[in-house]
LUMDO-498372 format. One record per residue (C-alpha): x, y, z; residue in three letters. Coordinates in Angstrom, 3 decimals. Layout:
<mardrens>
+----------+----------+----------+---------+
!        u !        v !        w ! residuo !
+----------+----------+----------+---------+
!        X !        Y !        Z !     Ala !
...
+----------+----------+----------+---------+
</mardrens>
This chain:
<mardrens>
+----------+----------+----------+---------+
!        u !        v !        w ! residuo !
+----------+----------+----------+---------+
!   86.425 !  141.800 !   76.626 !     Met !
!   84.885 !  139.478 !   73.979 !     Pro !
!   86.209 !  135.957 !   74.149 !     Val !
!   87.306 !  135.953 !   70.486 !     Phe !
!   89.942 !  138.564 !   71.365 !     Lys !
!   91.439 !  136.096 !   73.807 !     Leu !
!   91.771 !  133.409 !   71.127 !     Phe !
!   95.597 !  133.473 !   70.822 !     Pro !
!   95.996 !  133.206 !   74.604 !     Val !
!   93.342 !  130.508 !   74.909 !     Leu !
!   94.828 !  128.529 !   72.030 !     Leu !
!   98.271 !  128.614 !   73.593 !     Gly !
!   96.956 !  127.559 !   76.967 !     Met !
!   94.900 !  124.807 !   75.318 !     Thr !
!   98.042 !  123.387 !   73.722 !     Leu !
!   99.798 !  123.514 !   77.084 !     Ile !
!   96.866 !  121.767 !   78.724 !     Leu !
!   96.850 !  119.085 !   76.025 !     Ser !
!  100.562 !  118.478 !   76.597 !     Trp !
!  100.084 !  118.373 !   80.369 !     Ala !
!   97.220 !  115.901 !   80.011 !     Thr !
!   99.468 !  113.544 !   78.067 !     Lys !
!  102.232 !  113.878 !   80.634 !     Val !
!  100.025 !  113.215 !   83.630 !     Phe !
!   98.123 !  110.445 !   81.849 !     Ala !
!  101.366 !  108.506 !   81.565 !     Ser !
!  102.151 !  108.961 !   85.267 !     Asp !
!  100.900 !  105.677 !   86.695 !     Asp !
!  102.624 !  105.956 !   90.077 !     Phe !
!   99.323 !  105.836 !   91.950 !     Cys !
!   98.276 !  102.486 !   90.482 !     Gly !
!   95.617 !  101.194 !   88.131 !     Ala !
!   91.892 !  101.676 !   88.552 !     Asp !
!   91.222 !   97.961 !   88.955 !     Asp !
!   94.171 !   97.246 !   91.254 !     Lys !
!   94.554 !   99.369 !   94.408 !     Pro !
!   97.914 !  100.448 !   95.763 !     Ala !
!   98.922 !   98.196 !   98.667 !     Leu !
!  100.890 !  100.188 !  101.250 !     Ile !
!  102.904 !   98.389 !  103.918 !     Tyr !
!  101.261 !   99.321 !  107.220 !     Ser !
!  104.545 !   99.713 !  109.110 !     Lys !
!  105.259 !  103.355 !  108.340 !     Met !
!  108.174 !  104.719 !  110.373 !     Pro !
!  108.086 !  108.482 !  110.914 !     Val !
!  110.869 !  109.851 !  113.079 !     Thr !
!  112.449 !  113.200 !  113.837 !     Ser !
!  115.067 !  114.313 !  111.352 !     Ala !
!  117.773 !  114.207 !  114.025 !     Gly !
!  116.838 !  110.704 !  115.141 !     Asn !
!  116.882 !  109.509 !  111.541 !     Leu !
!  120.524 !  110.502 !  111.246 !     Gln !
!  121.250 !  108.831 !  114.578 !     Asp !
!  119.489 !  105.647 !  113.469 !     Tyr !
!  121.451 !  105.454 !  110.223 !     Leu !
!  124.717 !  106.074 !  112.063 !     Ala !
!  124.217 !  103.613 !  114.922 !     Thr !
!  121.582 !  101.062 !  113.967 !     Asn !
!  121.177 !  100.944 !  110.241 !     Gly !
!  124.682 !  100.751 !  108.783 !     Leu !
!  124.120 !   97.225 !  107.472 !     Ser !
!  120.966 !   98.393 !  105.690 !     Arg !
!  122.053 !  101.785 !  104.404 !     Val !
!  123.722 !  100.411 !  101.282 !     Gly !
!  120.678 !   98.350 !  100.392 !     Thr !
!  118.295 !  101.242 !  100.970 !     Val !
!  120.394 !  103.574 !   98.840 !     Asn !
!  120.734 !  100.968 !   96.122 !     Asp !
!  117.045 !  100.165 !   95.821 !     Ile !
!  116.109 !  103.836 !   95.699 !     Leu !
!  118.445 !  104.421 !   92.760 !     Thr !
!  117.755 !  101.259 !   90.778 !     Leu !
!  116.492 !  101.626 !   87.243 !     Ser !
!  112.879 !  100.822 !   86.285 !     Pro !
!  114.093 !   97.338 !   85.315 !     Ser !
!  113.800 !   96.450 !   88.982 !     Leu !
!  110.658 !   94.352 !   89.276 !     Gly !
!  109.089 !   91.489 !   91.147 !     Thr !
!  109.642 !   89.067 !   88.318 !     Gly !
!  113.146 !   87.833 !   89.185 !     Asn !
!  114.718 !   86.381 !   92.304 !     Asp !
!  117.408 !   89.032 !   92.654 !     Ala !
!  114.818 !   91.792 !   92.744 !     Ser !
!  112.696 !   89.886 !   95.228 !     Leu !
!  115.673 !   89.558 !   97.555 !     Glu !
!  116.420 !   93.256 !   97.314 !     Gln !
!  112.801 !   94.185 !   97.950 !     Ile !
!  112.590 !   91.820 !  100.919 !     Ala !
!  115.785 !   93.283 !  102.372 !     Asp !
!  114.393 !   96.766 !  101.919 !     Phe !
!  111.200 !   95.774 !  103.764 !     Leu !
!  113.282 !   94.314 !  106.608 !     Phe !
!  115.030 !   97.678 !  106.871 !     Ser !
!  111.624 !   99.370 !  107.057 !     Ile !
!  110.721 !   96.951 !  109.867 !     Asn !
!  113.932 !   97.812 !  111.735 !     Asp !
!  113.283 !  101.525 !  111.273 !     Phe !
!  109.697 !  101.122 !  112.509 !     His !
!  110.858 !   99.144 !  115.566 !     Ser !
!  113.406 !  101.864 !  116.325 !     Tyr !
!  110.669 !  104.486 !  116.216 !     Met !
!  108.353 !  102.463 !  118.468 !     Met !
!  111.059 !  101.795 !  121.053 !     Ser !
!  112.347 !  105.353 !  121.278 !     Ser !
!  110.808 !  107.290 !  124.144 !     Ser !
!  111.218 !  110.540 !  122.204 !     Ser !
!  109.161 !  109.416 !  119.233 !     Glu !
!  105.647 !  110.099 !  120.498 !     Gly !
!  104.962 !  112.433 !  117.576 !     Ile !
!  106.337 !  109.893 !  115.105 !     Gly !
!  104.031 !  107.178 !  116.454 !     Gln !
!  101.097 !  109.582 !  116.306 !     Leu !
!  101.758 !  110.393 !  112.643 !     Val !
!  102.399 !  106.773 !  111.669 !     Ser !
!   99.364 !  105.283 !  113.399 !     Glu !
!   96.890 !  108.101 !  112.794 !     Arg !
!   97.677 !  108.520 !  109.113 !     Leu !
!   96.065 !  105.198 !  108.207 !     Met !
!   93.001 !  106.024 !  110.269 !     Gly !
!   92.612 !  109.440 !  108.663 !     Glu !
!   92.851 !  107.956 !  105.155 !     Ile !
!   90.263 !  105.304 !  106.053 !     Asn !
!   88.036 !  108.058 !  107.436 !     Asn !
!   88.268 !  109.990 !  104.172 !     Leu !
!   86.835 !  106.985 !  102.331 !     Tyr !
!   83.909 !  107.010 !  104.764 !     Phe !
!   83.352 !  110.773 !  104.532 !     Leu !
!   83.537 !  110.943 !  100.729 !     Thr !
!   81.618 !  107.663 !  100.264 !     Gln !
!   84.169 !  106.644 !   97.651 !     Thr !
!   83.545 !  103.008 !   96.751 !     Asn !
!   86.378 !  102.395 !   94.316 !     Asn !
!   89.119 !  102.220 !   96.926 !     Arg !
!   92.600 !  102.754 !   95.513 !     Arg !
!   94.581 !  102.704 !   98.782 !     Ile !
!   94.798 !   99.641 !  100.996 !     Lys !
!   97.130 !   98.798 !  103.882 !     Phe !
!   98.674 !   95.412 !  104.665 !     Ser !
!  100.650 !   93.981 !  107.579 !     Asn !
!  101.905 !   91.118 !  105.403 !     Ser !
!  105.347 !   91.534 !  103.891 !     Met !
!  104.672 !   88.658 !  101.472 !     Gln !
!  101.436 !   90.254 !  100.269 !     Glu !
!  103.119 !   93.600 !   99.686 !     Val !
!  105.963 !   91.984 !   97.723 !     Ile !
!  103.601 !   89.999 !   95.487 !     Lys !
!  101.083 !   92.776 !   94.928 !     Gly !
!  101.466 !   96.349 !   93.756 !     Asp !
!  103.397 !   97.122 !   96.934 !     Gly !
!  104.423 !  100.462 !   98.382 !     Tyr !
!  106.249 !  101.540 !  101.522 !     Thr !
!  105.964 !  104.818 !  103.384 !     Ala !
!  108.441 !  106.469 !  105.729 !     Ser !
!  109.087 !  110.003 !  106.800 !     Gly !
!  110.516 !  112.595 !  109.106 !     Thr !
!  109.108 !  115.453 !  111.129 !     Tyr !
!  110.542 !  118.533 !  112.788 !     Ser !
!  109.150 !  121.189 !  115.096 !     Phe !
!  108.685 !  124.584 !  113.460 !     Val !
!  107.279 !  126.158 !  116.642 !     Thr !
!  106.642 !  124.780 !  120.105 !     Glu !
!  103.267 !  123.336 !  119.086 !     Asn !
!  103.563 !  122.934 !  115.321 !     Gln !
!  105.390 !  120.362 !  113.229 !     Ile !
!  106.411 !  119.912 !  109.616 !     Ser !
!  106.023 !  116.390 !  108.192 !     Ile !
!  107.662 !  114.936 !  105.090 !     Ser !
!  106.395 !  111.504 !  103.978 !     Leu !
!  108.010 !  109.534 !  101.160 !     Lys !
!  105.959 !  106.796 !   99.476 !     Ile !
!  108.040 !  104.347 !   97.423 !     Thr !
!  106.741 !  101.871 !   94.844 !     Arg !
!  108.627 !   98.605 !   95.242 !     Leu !
!  108.333 !   97.461 !   91.630 !     Ser !
!  110.666 !  100.171 !   90.340 !     Asp !
!  111.724 !  102.206 !   93.439 !     Ala !
!  109.959 !  105.326 !   92.136 !     Glu !
!  108.800 !  107.600 !   94.940 !     Ser !
!  106.648 !  110.615 !   95.736 !     Arg !
!  107.049 !  112.944 !   98.723 !     Thr !
!  104.108 !  114.564 !  100.515 !     Phe !
!  104.507 !  117.416 !  103.008 !     Val !
!  102.281 !  119.012 !  105.608 !     Ser !
!  102.615 !  121.393 !  108.540 !     Ala !
!  100.645 !  122.612 !  111.541 !     Gly !
!   99.495 !  121.423 !  114.935 !     Glu !
!  100.224 !  117.649 !  114.977 !     Pro !
!   96.654 !  116.336 !  114.548 !     Ile !
!   95.808 !  118.966 !  111.929 !     Ala !
!   99.076 !  118.292 !  110.091 !     Ala !
!   98.311 !  114.558 !  109.926 !     Val !
!   94.812 !  115.280 !  108.586 !     Lys !
!   96.250 !  117.495 !  105.835 !     Arg !
!   98.863 !  114.882 !  105.005 !     Leu !
!   96.203 !  112.151 !  104.774 !     Ala !
!   94.097 !  114.344 !  102.463 !     Lys !
!   97.052 !  114.930 !  100.137 !     Arg !
!   97.920 !  111.244 !   99.927 !     Val !
!   94.249 !  110.342 !   99.474 !     Phe !
!   93.828 !  112.912 !   96.706 !     Thr !
!   96.988 !  111.837 !   94.858 !     Ala !
!   95.906 !  108.206 !   94.710 !     Phe !
!   92.155 !  108.608 !   94.425 !     Gln !
!   91.388 !  111.676 !   92.322 !     Leu !
!   93.168 !  110.702 !   89.060 !     Pro !
!   91.240 !  107.448 !   88.693 !     Ser !
!   88.762 !  106.858 !   85.903 !     Asn !
!   86.259 !  104.906 !   87.918 !     Gln !
!   84.324 !  103.485 !   84.993 !     Ser !
!   82.038 !  101.370 !   87.153 !     Val !
!   80.796 !  104.276 !   89.220 !     Phe !
!   81.665 !  107.295 !   87.070 !     Asn !
!   79.419 !  108.180 !   84.106 !     Pro !
!   82.051 !  110.719 !   83.023 !     Phe !
!   84.872 !  108.175 !   82.655 !     His !
!   85.049 !  108.739 !   78.870 !     Asp !
!   84.750 !  112.525 !   79.077 !     Lys !
!   87.169 !  115.288 !   80.102 !     Thr !
!   86.348 !  118.379 !   82.150 !     Trp !
!   88.210 !  121.394 !   80.769 !     Val !
!   89.038 !  124.863 !   82.123 !     Ser !
!   91.883 !  127.222 !   81.256 !     Val !
!   92.449 !  129.156 !   84.472 !     Gly !
!   94.016 !  128.163 !   87.756 !     Ala !
!   90.664 !  127.589 !   89.446 !     Ser !
!   89.554 !  123.965 !   89.571 !     Leu !
!   85.917 !  124.999 !   89.820 !     Thr !
!   85.648 !  127.018 !   86.601 !     Gly !
!   86.150 !  130.539 !   85.292 !     Glu !
!   83.931 !  133.584 !   85.798 !     Leu !
!   82.530 !  135.225 !   82.660 !     Met !
!   79.384 !  136.642 !   81.099 !     Arg !
!   76.642 !  134.286 !   80.022 !     Leu !
!   76.946 !  135.175 !   76.335 !     Asn !
!   80.688 !  134.416 !   76.294 !     Asp !
!   80.403 !  130.939 !   77.790 !     Ala !
!   79.534 !  128.948 !   74.670 !     Asp !
!   82.329 !  130.511 !   72.604 !     Glu !
!   84.794 !  129.924 !   75.461 !     Tyr !
!   84.064 !  126.186 !   75.472 !     Cys !
!   84.157 !  126.008 !   71.663 !     Ser !
!   87.673 !  127.481 !   71.668 !     Leu !
!   88.684 !  124.667 !   74.017 !     Leu !
!   87.209 !  122.090 !   71.626 !     Asn !
!   84.577 !  121.338 !   74.216 !     Ala !
!   80.972 !  122.219 !   75.095 !     Arg !
!   78.947 !  123.459 !   78.026 !     Leu !
!   77.555 !  120.743 !   80.308 !     Pro !
!   73.840 !  120.159 !   80.487 !     Ser !
!   71.824 !  120.734 !   83.660 !     Ile !
!   71.752 !  116.978 !   84.242 !     Thr !
!   75.513 !  116.567 !   83.755 !     Glu !
!   76.476 !  119.361 !   86.138 !     Leu !
!   73.943 !  118.248 !   88.759 !     Ser !
!   75.196 !  114.655 !   88.568 !     Leu !
!   78.841 !  115.720 !   88.794 !     Ala !
!   78.014 !  117.768 !   91.872 !     Asn !
!   76.222 !  114.862 !   93.559 !     Lys !
!   78.966 !  112.341 !   92.739 !     Leu !
!   81.719 !  114.603 !   94.051 !     Gly !
!   85.212 !  115.330 !   92.756 !     Ala !
!   86.713 !  111.952 !   93.644 !     Phe !
!   84.281 !  110.178 !   91.330 !     Val !
!   83.315 !  112.668 !   88.624 !     Ser !
!   86.785 !  114.206 !   88.227 !     Gly !
!   85.554 !  117.806 !   88.527 !     Val !
!   85.192 !  120.052 !   91.556 !     Lys !
!   81.915 !  121.974 !   91.615 !     Ile !
!   81.589 !  125.135 !   93.724 !     Asp !
!   78.274 !  124.594 !   95.493 !     Thr !
!   78.122 !  128.312 !   96.341 !     Asn !
!   78.522 !  129.368 !   92.712 !     Gly !
!   76.207 !  129.647 !   89.724 !     Thr !
!   77.186 !  127.772 !   86.531 !     Tyr !
!   76.335 !  128.265 !   82.889 !     Val !
!   74.688 !  125.107 !   81.499 !     Val !
!   72.482 !  124.115 !   78.613 !     Thr !
!   68.847 !  123.081 !   78.734 !     Asp !
!   67.549 !  121.519 !   75.507 !     Asp !
!   70.086 !  123.502 !   73.509 !     Gly !
!   69.556 !  126.902 !   75.129 !     Arg !
!   71.807 !  128.685 !   77.603 !     Leu !
!   70.747 !  128.960 !   81.212 !     Thr !
!   72.403 !  128.892 !   84.625 !     Val !
!   72.270 !  126.438 !   87.505 !     Leu !
!   72.801 !  126.879 !   91.248 !     Glu !
!   74.275 !  123.538 !   92.459 !     Pro !
!   73.365 !  124.292 !   96.069 !     Ser !
!   69.645 !  124.317 !   95.249 !     Thr !
!   69.635 !  122.346 !   92.003 !     Gly !
!   67.495 !  125.035 !   90.417 !     Ser !
!   67.786 !  127.698 !   87.746 !     Cys !
!   67.081 !  131.360 !   88.539 !     Pro !
!   63.769 !  132.721 !   87.325 !     Val !
!   65.446 !  135.482 !   85.313 !     Ser !
!   68.926 !  136.122 !   83.943 !     Leu !
!   70.797 !  139.401 !   83.876 !     Asn !
!   72.984 !  138.679 !   80.866 !     Glu !
!   74.684 !  142.068 !   80.730 !     Ser !
!   75.948 !  142.566 !   84.258 !     Gly !
!   76.469 !  139.257 !   86.037 !     Leu !
!   79.391 !  136.858 !   85.834 !     Leu !
!   78.832 !  133.120 !   86.077 !     Tyr !
!   81.127 !  130.145 !   86.544 !     Leu !
!   81.959 !  128.236 !   83.386 !     Val !
!   83.516 !  124.812 !   83.105 !     Ile !
!   83.440 !  122.832 !   79.879 !     Cys !
!   83.176 !  119.173 !   79.032 !     Ile !
!   84.878 !  117.373 !   76.135 !     Arg !
!   83.328 !  114.200 !   74.698 !     Asp !
+----------+----------+----------+---------+
</mardrens>
């Protein structure tokens, strides 16, 4: 089907995408590019049943404070003494909860999740070679209070004899806003998935202007795939034009592939073949080899297309 026949659908989806971009651009939960999120390293993760037991027997003096701080308005901040006291009290409750987890003989899984999660996130920075680190951990309560501090706590439950489900809530202390991340599977695998989701949430949205040559550009695609849409070569240019964008050049796509998604902001399928431009003419590029095919079958083959907006 020619792309121009899809214009009404594409236009509608473009408007939706534009609205979504504005919404997510205003979501600053994961911190600023030049100021990493500082997460308190004491991260209690206990079984759901033990959490209820803890609140009933050990945490009654803290429950009111915890509930209050999690429902405070965004006016809660680190700029006044009352807020500082509330935040400090909340961190003391996190300490108590963490101590309870560490002292309970039944919390081996909770300790595994809590301690391994930090290691897995640190390992992701090593594996992805991401220099602009947006997640840091601190043992210092004072440092967390003064900085852009976050706390993390969670629960787990067994879904089968050998598999668990984990729910981790990360709370920003400046306004008590929170995000919840979930994962499931064999314990080690579940922790790895959880670490990847936290890492992605904090790291991927950043515009890393120091390291990212695409910081002032936007990668655009209509479909659900993050790696681009399949279409004929001759439809690619019109597709990008309808999205108020253009096809990337060979250099741009190659550079984005080498930098990786956590820097460039776009995920390139290294097993695919992309439509690109070369001195103004259409061609295709195989990211896995960095080369263009000798000949193009324009009538029968489908290629991946992802557009770039200046």
